C-alpha positions as CSV (number, residue, x, y, z in Angstrom):
1,M,114.9,87.3,94.3
2,E,115.8,84.0,93.5
3,V,114.9,82.3,96.7
4,F,111.2,83.4,95.9
5,D,111.1,82.4,92.4
6,Q,112.0,78.9,93.7
7,L,109.4,79.1,96.5
8,A,106.5,80.9,94.9
9,E,104.1,77.9,94.6
10,Q,105.0,76.0,97.7
11,Y,105.0,79.6,99.7
12,Q,101.2,80.1,98.5
13,G,100.3,76.7,99.6
14,E,101.6,77.2,102.9
15,H,101.1,80.9,103.7
16,S,98.1,82.2,101.8
17,H,95.2,80.8,104.0
18,N,96.2,82.8,107.2
19,P,92.7,83.9,108.8
20,F,94.6,86.9,110.7
21,Q,96.1,88.4,107.6
22,A,92.8,87.7,105.9
23,A,90.4,89.3,108.7
24,L,93.0,92.4,108.8
25,I,93.0,92.7,104.6
26,E,89.0,92.6,105.0
27,R,89.1,95.2,107.4
28,I,91.3,97.5,105.6
29,A,88.8,96.9,102.5
30,A,85.9,97.9,104.5
31,L,87.2,101.2,105.8
32,L,88.5,102.4,102.4
33,P,86.2,104.5,100.1
34,A,85.3,102.8,97.2
35,G,87.8,102.5,94.6
36,A,90.7,103.2,96.6
37,S,94.2,102.5,95.8
38,V,96.2,100.6,97.6
39,L,100.0,99.8,97.2
40,D,101.3,96.2,98.4
41,L,104.5,95.9,99.2
42,G,106.2,92.1,98.8
43,C,102.9,91.5,97.3
44,G,104.0,87.8,96.7
45,T,101.5,85.8,94.4
46,G,98.6,88.1,94.9
47,V,96.8,85.8,97.3
48,P,95.4,86.2,99.7
49,T,95.9,90.5,100.1
50,A,95.6,91.7,96.3
51,Q,93.0,89.3,95.8
52,I,90.5,90.3,98.4
53,L,91.2,94.1,98.1
54,T,90.3,93.9,93.9
55,G,87.4,91.7,95.2
56,S,86.2,94.7,97.0
57,D,86.6,96.9,94.0
58,H,89.8,98.8,95.2
59,R,92.5,99.3,92.9
60,V,95.5,97.4,93.8
61,V,99.3,97.9,92.9
62,G,101.4,95.3,94.0
63,V,105.4,95.3,94.0
64,D,107.7,92.3,94.5
65,I,111.3,91.6,93.5
66,S,110.5,88.1,92.6
67,E,109.5,87.3,89.0
68,G,108.1,83.8,90.0
69,M,105.9,85.5,92.6
70,L,104.8,87.8,90.1
71,R,103.9,85.6,87.4
72,L,101.6,83.3,89.7
73,A,100.0,87.2,90.9
74,R,99.4,88.3,87.1
75,E,97.6,84.9,86.7
76,Q,95.9,84.7,90.0
77,V,94.8,88.4,90.3
78,P,94.8,90.0,86.6
79,A,92.5,93.0,87.9
80,A,95.7,94.1,89.8
81,E,98.5,96.1,88.3
82,F,102.0,94.3,89.2
83,V,105.3,96.1,89.4
84,H,108.6,94.0,89.4
85,A,110.8,95.9,91.7
86,D,112.7,95.9,95.2
87,F,110.3,97.8,97.3
88,K,112.7,99.5,99.5
89,D,114.0,101.4,96.6
90,L,111.1,102.6,95.4
91,A,111.0,106.3,95.1
92,D,110.0,108.9,97.8
93,D,107.2,110.0,95.1
94,F,106.3,106.9,93.9
95,G,102.6,107.7,94.2
96,Q,99.5,108.3,96.4
97,F,97.7,105.8,97.9
98,E,94.7,105.6,100.5
99,A,96.0,102.2,102.2
100,V,99.7,100.4,102.1
101,T,100.2,97.0,102.9
102,A,103.3,94.9,104.2
103,F,102.5,91.3,105.4
104,F,105.7,89.5,106.0
105,S,108.0,91.6,103.7
106,L,109.4,94.0,105.9
107,L,110.7,90.9,107.7
108,M,113.6,90.3,104.7
109,L,114.8,93.9,105.6
110,S,117.4,95.0,108.0
111,K,115.7,97.6,110.6
112,A,117.6,100.4,108.9
113,D,115.9,99.6,105.8
114,I,112.7,98.9,107.5
115,E,112.7,102.4,109.3
116,R,113.6,104.0,105.7
117,T,110.4,102.1,103.9
118,L,108.3,103.4,106.9
119,D,109.5,106.8,106.0
120,K,108.9,106.3,102.6
121,V,105.3,104.7,103.8
122,A,104.4,107.8,105.5
123,G,104.7,110.0,102.6
124,W,102.8,107.7,99.7
125,L,99.7,107.6,102.4
126,K,97.1,110.2,101.8
127,P,96.3,111.9,105.2
128,G,93.9,109.4,106.9
129,G,95.4,106.2,104.8
130,Y,96.0,103.4,106.5
131,L,99.1,100.7,107.0
132,G,98.3,97.0,107.5
133,V,101.7,95.0,108.6
134,G,102.1,91.5,109.2
135,M,105.0,90.5,111.0
136,V,106.8,87.5,113.0
137,N,107.1,88.2,116.7
138,F,110.8,88.2,117.6
139,D,113.3,90.6,118.3
140,G,116.4,90.2,115.8
141,D,118.2,92.5,113.0
142,S,119.5,90.5,109.6
143,L,119.6,87.1,111.7
144,P,120.3,84.0,109.7
145,F,117.1,81.7,109.1
146,D,116.3,78.7,107.2
147,F,113.0,79.7,105.4
148,M,111.3,76.4,103.9
149,G,114.8,75.0,103.7
150,V,116.1,78.1,101.8
151,P,119.1,80.4,103.6
152,V,117.3,84.0,104.1
153,T,118.2,86.9,106.6
154,V,115.4,88.3,108.6
155,S,114.5,91.2,111.4
156,G,111.8,91.6,113.5
157,Y,110.4,93.2,116.5
158,L,108.3,92.4,119.7
159,Q,105.1,94.2,119.8
160,D,105.7,96.8,121.9
161,D,108.7,97.7,120.1
162,L,107.1,97.1,116.6
163,T,104.5,100.3,117.9
164,A,107.1,102.5,118.9
165,V,108.6,102.1,115.5
166,L,105.5,102.8,113.7
167,E,105.0,105.7,116.0
168,A,108.5,107.2,115.4
169,H,107.8,107.4,111.8
170,G,104.5,109.3,111.8
171,L,102.1,106.5,111.8
172,K,99.3,106.1,114.9
173,V,98.7,102.8,115.7
174,V,95.1,101.8,115.7
175,S,95.5,98.1,116.9
176,I,97.9,95.8,117.2
177,E,98.0,92.0,118.2
178,T,99.9,88.9,118.6
179,V,98.8,85.5,117.3
180,A,99.9,82.0,116.9
181,F,99.7,80.5,113.4
182,T,100.5,77.3,112.4
183,P,101.5,77.2,108.6
184,A,99.9,74.2,106.6
185,D,103.5,71.9,106.4
186,G,105.4,74.1,109.3
187,P,105.6,74.4,113.0
188,E,103.5,76.8,114.8
189,E,104.5,80.8,114.3
190,S,104.2,83.8,116.5
191,Q,103.1,86.8,114.3
192,I,102.0,90.2,114.9
193,F,99.1,92.0,112.9
194,A,99.1,96.1,113.2
195,L,96.9,98.2,111.5
196,A,98.2,102.0,111.8
197,Q,97.0,105.3,110.2
198,R,98.6,108.4,108.9
199,P,96.9,111.2,110.9
200,L,94.9,113.5,109.0
């Protein structure tokens, strides 16, 4: 997506140091068996998700629609594998993973596409596997939004609604919290971080 080709370095500068996101990634890394495979949907520049997970000796496949983001990701996290694709269009049999992560990437989809993607996620996860999600805390479906000066459309859920959506798609919510995060050069944002698990 050209939007994120333009914003790759700026986005990393403002959003890659989110302590709540880093804490959830580190929690997932510690829960996984050694050398686990992780699929990162909307991997962006690879920082911090792929960087933390490969640093914990896990194998990461990152998928992103933006070549600009992937160029930085390949430079910064050479231990990971990065795929240029729209993750909502990945095949149902794309692979089997011990974990899937989606930090602020699902919000770029319509709610219908978010739900279709969650169905795929439930199939990509091995039994007992984990899903880590970061979302902006608001209720809306494909609403116009000015993102770092560029017009996009975004979708979101309130915390209880996100819990219900995850559980409706076969995932058990292990933990979920709403936090306040202030990007380096932006206003405070209400964000939701959820950890869910595919039942054994």
